[in-house]
C-alpha positions in Angstrom: 40.1 -78.4 69.0 42.2 -81.3 70.5 45.8 -81.2 69.6 48.7 -83.5 70.0 52.5 -82.5 69.4 54.6 -85.7 67.8 57.7 -85.5 68.5 59.3 -87.4 65.5 62.9 -89.6 66.1 64.5 -87.9 68.2 67.4 -90.1 68.6 71.0 -90.8 69.4 72.1 -90.9 65.2 71.1 -87.3 65.3 73.3 -85.9 67.6 76.4 -87.7 67.3 76.2 -90.8 64.4 76.4 -90.6 60.7 73.5 -87.7 60.7 74.4 -85.4 63.0 71.4 -82.2 62.5 73.5 -79.3 62.1 70.5 -76.7 61.2 69.3 -75.0 63.0 70.8 -74.4 66.1 68.6 -74.9 69.5 66.7 -77.0 67.6 66.4 -79.7 70.9 66.2 -77.5 73.2 62.6 -75.9 71.1 61.8 -79.4 71.0 62.2 -80.4 74.8 60.2 -76.6 75.4 57.6 -78.1 73.0 57.7 -81.1 75.2 57.5 -79.4 78.6 54.5 -77.4 77.3 52.4 -79.9 75.9 52.6 -81.4 79.4 52.0 -78.8 81.4 48.9 -77.7 79.2 47.6 -81.0 78.7 48.0 -81.6 75.2 49.0 -85.3 74.5 52.6 -85.6 73.5 53.4 -88.7 70.7 57.2 -89.8 70.6 58.1 -91.4 67.4 61.0 -93.0 66.7 62.5 -95.4 63.7 63.9 -98.4 63.1 65.3 -99.7 60.3 67.0 -102.9 59.5 68.4 -102.3 56.5 70.3 -99.4 57.6 73.2 -99.7 60.4 72.2 -95.9 62.3 68.8 -97.5 62.7 69.1 -101.0 64.5 66.9 -101.9 67.2 68.5 -101.9 70.6 71.5 -100.3 69.2 72.8 -96.6 70.9 72.4 -94.5 68.0 68.1 -95.7 67.6 67.9 -95.2 71.0 65.3 -92.0 72.1 67.3 -88.8 72.9 67.9 -89.4 76.8 66.0 -85.6 77.3 63.9 -87.1 75.1 63.4 -90.1 77.0 62.5 -88.5 80.8 60.0 -86.7 79.6 56.6 -87.5 79.6 54.5 -88.5 76.4 51.5 -90.5 75.8 51.8 -92.7 73.0 55.3 -94.4 71.2 55.1 -95.4 68.1 57.5 -97.1 66.5 58.1 -97.2 62.6 60.1 -98.4 59.5 59.3 -96.1 56.8 59.3 -92.1 56.8 55.9 -91.5 57.5 54.6 -91.5 60.8 51.3 -93.0 59.6 52.6 -95.8 57.2 52.2 -99.0 58.9 51.2 -97.7 62.4 48.2 -97.4 64.8 49.1 -93.5 64.8 45.7 -92.5 62.9 43.2 -94.9 65.3 45.1 -93.3 68.3 44.1 -89.9 66.8 40.7 -90.8 66.2 40.0 -92.7 68.9 41.0 -89.8 70.9 39.8 -87.1 69.2 42.8 -85.2 68.3 42.3 -82.8 65.8 45.6 -80.9 65.1 49.1 -82.4 64.8 52.0 -81.3 65.8 55.3 -81.2 64.6 58.5 -81.5 65.8 61.6 -83.9 65.7 64.0 -85.2 62.5 64.8 -84.9 59.8 62.5 -81.8 58.4 62.8 -82.9 54.7 62.2 -86.6 55.7 60.0 -88.3 58.4 58.7 -84.6 59.3 57.3 -83.8 56.0 56.2 -87.0 54.9 54.4 -87.1 58.5 52.5 -83.4 57.7 52.0 -84.3 54.1 50.1 -87.9 55.6 48.5 -85.8 58.2 47.3 -83.5 56.1 45.6 -85.7 53.6 43.9 -87.5 56.6 42.4 -84.3 56.9 44.0 -83.8 59.9 45.3 -79.6 60.9 49.0 -79.5 61.2 50.7 -76.6 62.7 54.8 -77.5 62.0 57.4 -76.2 64.2 60.5 -74.6 62.0 62.8 -74.4 65.1 62.0 -77.3 66.8 62.4 -79.3 63.8 65.9 -79.5 62.0 68.5 -81.5 59.0 71.7 -81.0 57.7 73.3 -80.7 54.4 73.1 -83.5 51.8 75.3 -84.3 48.6 74.3 -87.7 46.9 74.0 -88.1 42.9 70.8 -85.5 42.4 73.4 -82.8 43.9 74.3 -80.8 47.2 72.0 -78.5 49.3 72.7 -76.5 52.6 71.1 -77.9 55.8 70.0 -74.1 56.3 68.6 -74.2 52.2 67.2 -78.0 52.4 64.9 -76.8 56.0 63.8 -73.5 54.3 62.7 -75.2 51.3 60.4 -77.4 52.9 59.0 -75.1 55.2 57.8 -72.8 52.6 56.5 -75.5 50.9 54.7 -76.6 53.8 53.5 -73.1 54.3 52.1 -73.0 51.0 50.0 -76.3 51.3 49.9 -78.3 53.7 51.2 -76.7 57.5 50.9 -73.6 59.2 54.9 -73.2 59.9 55.4 -71.6 63.3 58.5 -70.9 65.9 58.1 -73.2 69.0 57.4 -69.5 71.1 54.7 -69.0 68.4 52.9 -71.8 69.1 53.3 -71.4 72.3 51.3 -68.5 72.7 48.5 -69.3 70.7 45.2 -69.2 73.1 44.0 -72.8 73.5 
């Protein structure tokens, strides 16, 4: 089964901007390890970058919008720019995957509960097998009018939900150790 690694929204905004990812620690190192593994094993790597004219932190060409420098310098096969949480919505991602006969997607990046979760659900609905890297995705604590949740609890809730129906949830080391 031909596989592609998705590296979703690993942008400066999540490191020193208003949405600094705090959980799990080491998620960036695991994302980079997954990218390096993909490059060494002929696994397609797709980098996804979020932009939004209505959110200052995601203004195209701003510092916070830019890819994290370690992601930007690594090998990837395709850059997808998106404006909504799902990496398939309004992009050419599905067409590229079909053209390249990709059947399985591996989810990494930010944020677990938003763009990673949405993209994994979309992928499953479109018939792709999905693997979700539990330690190569991440989030932060959230408080709003509906309540509040810790970063750890939010992250774990999404992983549990993903494992119920949408994805096979793995650590980066487990994914790297799978037979190809």
